[in-house]
C-alpha positions as CSV (number, residue, x, y, z in Angstrom):
1,M,74.1,39.1,107.0
2,K,74.4,35.6,105.6
3,R,76.8,36.8,102.9
4,I,79.2,38.4,105.4
5,E,78.5,35.6,107.9
6,A,77.2,38.1,110.5
7,S,75.2,36.9,113.4
8,L,74.5,40.2,115.2
9,C,74.4,43.9,114.3
10,L,74.6,46.6,117.0
11,P,73.7,50.2,116.1
12,L,75.9,53.1,117.1
13,I,73.6,56.0,117.8
14,I,74.4,59.6,118.7
15,K,71.6,62.1,119.3
16,N,69.1,59.9,117.6
17,K,71.3,59.5,114.5
18,L,72.8,56.3,113.3
19,I,76.5,56.8,112.8
20,G,77.7,53.3,112.5
21,I,77.1,49.6,113.0
22,I,79.1,46.9,115.0
23,V,78.9,43.6,113.1
24,L,79.6,40.4,115.1
25,G,80.0,36.9,113.7
26,E,79.0,33.7,115.6
27,K,80.6,32.8,118.9
28,I,83.8,30.8,118.9
29,S,82.0,28.3,121.1
30,K,79.2,28.1,118.4
31,D,76.7,28.8,121.2
32,A,73.7,31.1,120.6
33,Y,73.8,34.7,121.9
34,T,72.0,34.9,125.2
35,K,69.9,37.7,126.7
36,E,72.9,38.5,129.0
37,D,75.1,38.8,125.9
38,F,72.6,41.2,124.3
39,D,72.5,43.3,127.4
40,L,76.3,43.5,127.7
41,L,76.7,44.2,124.0
42,A,74.0,46.9,124.1
43,T,75.9,48.6,127.0
44,L,79.2,48.3,125.0
45,S,77.6,49.8,121.9
46,N,76.2,52.7,123.9
47,Q,79.6,53.3,125.5
48,A,81.3,53.1,122.1
49,S,78.8,55.7,120.8
50,V,79.6,58.0,123.7
51,A,83.3,57.5,123.1
52,I,83.0,58.4,119.4
53,E,80.9,61.5,120.3
54,N,83.5,62.6,122.9
55,A,86.3,62.1,120.3
56,S,84.3,64.1,117.8
57,L,83.7,66.9,120.3
58,Y,87.4,66.8,121.2
59,N,88.3,67.2,117.5
60,N,85.8,70.0,117.1
61,M,87.1,71.6,120.3
62,E,90.7,71.5,118.9
63,E,89.5,73.2,115.7
64,I,87.7,75.8,117.8
65,V,90.8,76.4,120.0
66,D,93.0,76.6,116.9
67,S,90.6,79.1,115.3
68,Q,90.4,81.2,118.4
69,T,94.2,81.0,118.9
70,K,94.6,82.2,115.3
71,D,92.1,85.0,115.9
72,I,94.0,86.0,119.1
73,K,97.3,86.0,117.2
74,D,95.8,88.1,114.4
75,K,94.4,90.6,116.9
76,N,97.8,90.7,118.6
77,I,99.5,91.5,115.2
78,R,96.9,94.2,114.5
79,L,97.5,95.6,118.0
80,E,101.2,95.6,117.5
81,K,100.7,97.5,114.2
82,L,98.4,100.0,115.9
83,L,100.9,100.5,118.8
84,K,103.7,100.9,116.2
85,V,101.6,103.5,114.3
86,Q,100.8,105.2,117.6
87,S,104.5,105.3,118.5
88,E,105.4,106.6,115.0
89,F,102.7,109.2,115.2
90,L,103.9,110.4,118.6
91,D,107.4,110.6,117.2
92,I,106.2,112.7,114.3
93,S,104.1,114.8,116.7
94,S,107.1,115.5,119.0
95,H,109.3,116.6,116.1
96,Q,107.4,117.8,113.0
97,L,104.3,119.2,114.6
98,R,106.0,120.9,117.5
99,T,107.9,123.4,115.4
100,P,105.0,125.0,113.5
101,V,102.8,124.9,116.7
102,S,105.6,126.7,118.7
103,V,105.9,129.5,116.1
104,I,102.1,130.0,115.9
105,K,101.9,130.0,119.7
106,G,104.8,132.4,120.1
107,V,103.6,135.0,117.6
108,T,100.0,134.9,118.9
109,T,101.2,135.3,122.5
110,M,103.2,138.4,121.4
111,M,100.1,139.8,119.8
112,L,97.9,139.2,122.8
113,E,100.5,140.8,125.2
114,G,100.9,143.8,123.0
115,D,104.5,143.3,122.1
116,M,103.8,143.9,118.4
117,D,101.8,147.1,118.8
118,N,104.8,149.4,118.4
119,L,106.6,147.3,115.8
120,P,107.0,148.7,112.2
121,K,104.4,147.4,109.8
122,E,107.0,145.5,107.8
123,K,108.2,143.6,110.8
124,K,104.7,143.0,112.0
125,N,103.7,141.6,108.6
126,K,106.8,139.3,108.8
127,F,105.5,137.8,112.0
128,L,102.0,137.4,110.6
129,Q,103.4,135.7,107.5
130,A,105.2,133.3,109.8
131,I,101.9,132.3,111.3
132,A,100.4,131.8,107.8
133,D,103.4,129.7,106.6
134,K,103.4,127.5,109.7
135,S,99.6,127.0,109.5
136,V,100.0,125.7,105.9
137,K,102.9,123.5,107.0
138,L,100.8,122.1,109.9
139,E,97.8,121.5,107.6
140,N,100.1,119.6,105.1
141,I,101.5,117.3,107.9
142,I,98.1,116.6,109.2
143,N,96.8,115.8,105.7
144,D,99.7,113.4,105.2
145,I,99.0,111.6,108.5
146,L,95.3,111.3,107.7
147,S,96.1,109.9,104.2
148,A,98.6,107.4,105.5
149,S,96.1,106.3,108.1
150,E,93.5,105.9,105.4
151,F,95.7,103.6,103.4
152,D,96.7,101.7,106.5
153,S,93.1,100.9,107.4
154,A,92.0,99.9,103.9
155,K,94.3,99.3,101.0
156,F,93.2,101.4,97.9
157,A,92.7,99.5,94.7
158,I,91.0,100.3,91.4
159,K,87.9,98.3,90.5
160,A,86.3,97.1,87.3
161,N,83.9,100.1,87.4
162,T,86.7,102.7,88.0
163,P,86.4,105.2,85.2
164,Q,88.9,105.7,82.4
165,I,90.7,109.0,82.5
166,P,93.4,110.9,80.5
167,I,96.6,111.0,82.5
168,E,97.7,114.3,80.9
169,K,94.9,116.2,82.6
170,V,95.8,114.7,86.0
171,I,99.4,115.7,85.6
172,E,98.6,119.2,84.3
173,D,96.4,119.9,87.3
174,A,99.2,118.7,89.6
175,V,101.7,121.0,87.9
176,K,99.3,124.0,88.1
177,S,98.9,123.4,91.8
178,S,102.7,123.6,92.2
179,K,103.4,126.7,90.1
180,L,103.2,129.2,93.0
181,E,105.6,127.2,95.1
182,A,108.1,127.0,92.1
183,E,107.9,130.8,91.6
184,Q,108.5,131.5,95.3
185,R,111.6,129.3,95.2
186,N,112.8,130.7,91.9
187,I,112.8,127.2,90.3
188,D,111.8,126.5,86.7
189,L,108.9,124.0,86.7
190,I,108.6,122.6,83.2
191,W,105.6,120.6,82.0
192,Q,106.5,118.8,78.8
193,K,103.1,117.9,77.5
194,P,102.9,115.0,75.0
195,L,102.4,116.1,71.3
196,K,99.5,113.7,70.8
197,P,96.9,112.2,73.2
198,L,98.0,109.1,75.2
199,P,95.9,106.0,75.8
200,E,93.6,106.4,78.8
201,I,94.2,104.7,82.1
202,R,91.7,103.3,84.6
203,G,92.1,105.3,87.8
204,E,91.0,107.8,90.4
205,S,92.0,111.4,89.4
206,R,92.2,112.8,92.9
207,Y,94.5,110.1,94.1
208,L,96.8,110.2,91.1
209,E,97.0,114.0,91.3
210,Q,98.0,113.7,94.9
211,A,100.7,111.1,94.0
212,V,102.2,113.2,91.2
213,G,101.8,116.4,93.3
214,N,103.8,114.8,96.1
215,L,106.7,114.0,93.7
216,I,106.7,117.6,92.3
217,S,106.5,119.1,95.8
218,N,109.5,116.9,96.9
219,A,111.5,117.9,93.8
220,L,110.9,121.6,94.5
221,K,111.8,121.3,98.2
222,Y,115.0,119.4,97.7
223,T,116.3,121.5,94.7
224,P,118.3,124.5,96.0
225,S,118.1,127.5,93.8
226,T,119.4,131.0,93.5
227,K,116.9,132.2,96.0
228,M,117.2,131.4,99.8
229,V,114.0,129.9,101.2
230,K,113.6,130.6,104.9
231,E,112.6,127.1,106.0
232,A,115.4,125.4,104.0
233,R,119.1,125.4,104.7
234,A,120.6,125.5,101.2
235,Q,121.2,128.0,98.4
236,R,123.4,127.9,95.3
237,E,124.2,129.9,92.1
238,I,122.7,127.3,89.7
239,K,119.0,127.8,89.1
240,G,116.8,124.9,90.1
241,V,114.9,123.0,87.4
242,V,112.1,120.5,87.9
243,K,110.8,118.8,84.8
244,V,107.6,116.7,84.5
245,E,107.0,114.4,81.5
246,V,104.6,111.7,80.4
247,S,104.9,109.3,77.5
248,K,103.7,105.9,76.1
249,D,106.0,103.1,77.1
250,K,105.9,99.5,75.8
251,D,104.7,98.5,79.3
252,G,102.2,101.3,79.8
253,I,102.1,105.0,80.6
254,L,105.4,106.4,82.0
255,V,105.4,109.5,84.1
256,K,108.8,111.2,85.0
257,V,109.5,113.9,87.6
258,S,113.2,114.9,87.5
259,D,115.2,117.6,89.2
260,N,118.7,118.9,89.5
261,G,118.6,118.9,93.3
262,I,120.6,117.4,96.2
263,G,120.0,113.7,95.2
264,I,119.6,110.7,97.5
265,P,122.3,108.6,99.1
266,Q,122.4,105.2,97.3
267,D,122.2,103.2,100.6
268,E,119.0,105.1,101.5
269,V,117.1,104.7,98.2
270,K,115.5,101.3,99.2
271,K,113.8,102.5,102.3
272,L,112.6,105.8,100.8
273,F,109.1,104.6,100.2
274,A,108.6,103.3,103.7
275,K,106.4,105.2,106.2
276,F,108.1,108.2,107.9
277,A,111.3,107.6,105.9
278,R,113.4,110.6,104.9
279,A,116.9,110.8,103.4
280,S,119.6,112.1,105.7
281,N,120.6,115.0,103.4
282,A,116.9,115.9,103.0
283,T,116.4,116.2,106.7
284,A,119.6,118.3,107.0
285,M,118.3,120.7,104.3
286,Y,114.6,120.8,105.2
287,T,113.8,120.2,108.8
288,D,110.0,120.1,108.5
289,G,108.3,117.1,106.8
290,S,106.2,114.2,107.8
291,G,108.2,111.5,105.9
292,L,104.8,110.2,104.5
293,G,104.8,111.7,101.0
294,L,106.5,108.9,99.2
295,F,104.7,106.2,101.3
296,I,101.4,107.7,100.1
297,V,102.7,107.8,96.5
298,K,103.6,104.1,96.6
299,E,100.2,103.1,98.1
300,I,98.3,105.0,95.4
301,I,100.4,103.6,92.5
302,D,100.3,100.1,93.9
303,G,96.5,100.5,94.1
304,H,96.5,101.4,90.4
305,K,98.4,98.2,89.6
306,G,101.4,100.4,88.7
307,K,105.1,100.7,89.8
308,V,107.1,103.6,91.2
309,W,110.9,103.8,91.5
310,V,113.7,106.4,91.6
311,E,117.1,106.9,90.1
312,S,119.4,109.4,91.8
313,E,122.9,110.8,92.2
314,I,124.1,112.9,95.0
315,D,124.4,116.6,94.2
316,K,123.2,116.0,90.6
317,G,119.5,115.3,91.1
318,S,116.8,112.6,91.1
319,T,114.3,111.2,88.7
320,F,111.1,109.5,90.0
321,Y,109.2,107.2,87.6
322,I,105.6,106.1,87.7
323,L,104.5,103.3,85.3
324,L,100.7,102.8,84.9
325,P,99.0,100.2,82.8
326,V,96.7,101.4,80.0
327,A,93.0,100.8,80.5
328,G,92.7,98.1,77.8
329,K,95.6,96.1,79.2
330,V,94.1,96.1,82.7
331,D,90.7,95.1,81.3
332,A,92.2,92.3,79.2
333,I,94.0,90.8,82.2
334,G,90.8,91.1,84.3
335,S,88.8,89.2,81.5
336,I,91.4,86.4,81.4
337,I,91.3,86.0,85.1
338,K,87.5,85.9,85.2
339,E,87.4,83.3,82.4
340,E,90.0,81.1,84.2
341,V,87.8,81.3,87.4
342,K,84.7,80.3,85.4
343,V,86.5,77.3,84.0
344,Y,87.8,76.3,87.4
345,N,84.4,76.6,89.0
346,R,82.8,74.6,86.2
347,Y,85.1,71.6,86.8
348,Y,85.9,71.8,90.5
349,G,83.1,73.8,92.0
350,K,83.2,77.2,93.7
351,K,85.1,75.7,96.7
C-alpha cells in the first residue's frame, strides 16, 4: 500500500467471493479518514458490488436470451422444413398415390359386386394383373418416400469402420434385379463387367445397390422400345439399350449407366437431383413416379464421399455417372485429418 501510496482498500464482494478491490489514496485535505467516511465508503462498495453483479446477470441474461432466440429460430427452420415436407408429401399423395389406389379400389369393387363373374378368363386375368402391377407401383412409391424421409432425418455417411466391398458385386446384383423389367420392356440390358478386379471401396452394399438400381430403373423407364408398355406413353421402332459399366478412373471408381432414351432438357438437368423433381418429358411419357429416385441416389453417393452427375441430349439418351473414392484413398485422407487434429490439440488444446 505504501508503494502505490494507498491509504484505504475496500473489498468488492459478491456471494461471499472477492471480485475486486477499490483502492483510495489519502484525502485531498490531508485529513484522516473518519468513522463516517468508513461507513459511507462501505455502503458505496456494497452498492458497487450489487451494480457489478446486476451487470453480470444482465450480460448472462443477454446470452441466455440470444441462445434461446437462436434455439427458437432453429426450431422454426426445422418446422418450416417439416411443413414443406408435409406439403410435398400431400402433393405426391394427391397425384402419384391416387392413381394406383383408384385402380386397386375399382377392380376390387367389381369383384365384390360380382361384375367380373361372367367375364372371360383372359379379361379377368387382365384386371387381376392390373391390381398386381399397381400394388407394386404403390409399394415402390412408399419405399421411395420412406427412404427420402430417412435421409432427411439423418444424413447417411460412411464411417471409419464401414467395411471394404467390391463394387462389381454391388452393380451385378443391381443389374440382376432389373433383368425382368428389361425383358418385359424388350430392352437390352448390358452389364459390361471389368476384365480384372477393381480396387475395393468403403461402403454399404445395400445403399449402393439401391443407388445403382434407381439409375438402371430410370434408364429402363425412359427408354422407349419396340414394345408398348401400358403405363408409358411412348413406343418406337428402335430397340432400347441400357448399358452399365464400371472402371478405374484416375480419381476413383467410375460407374456409368447409359441409355438411348428420351434424354433430358438441358434447362432441367440442374434441378434433377432435387426432391420430387422430374423432367417435363419424363412426366409426359410416364405419369407414375415419386420424383425421389435421383434425390435418393445423390444422398447415398454424397454419404460415400462420391459424386454423381449426368450428361444428356434430347431424343438421343442420357448417361449418369457415379464417382466413388477407393478405400485406400479415403483412409489416407482420414489419417491426414486425424494427424492434423492431434497436432492442433497438442499446441492449442481441444477447444
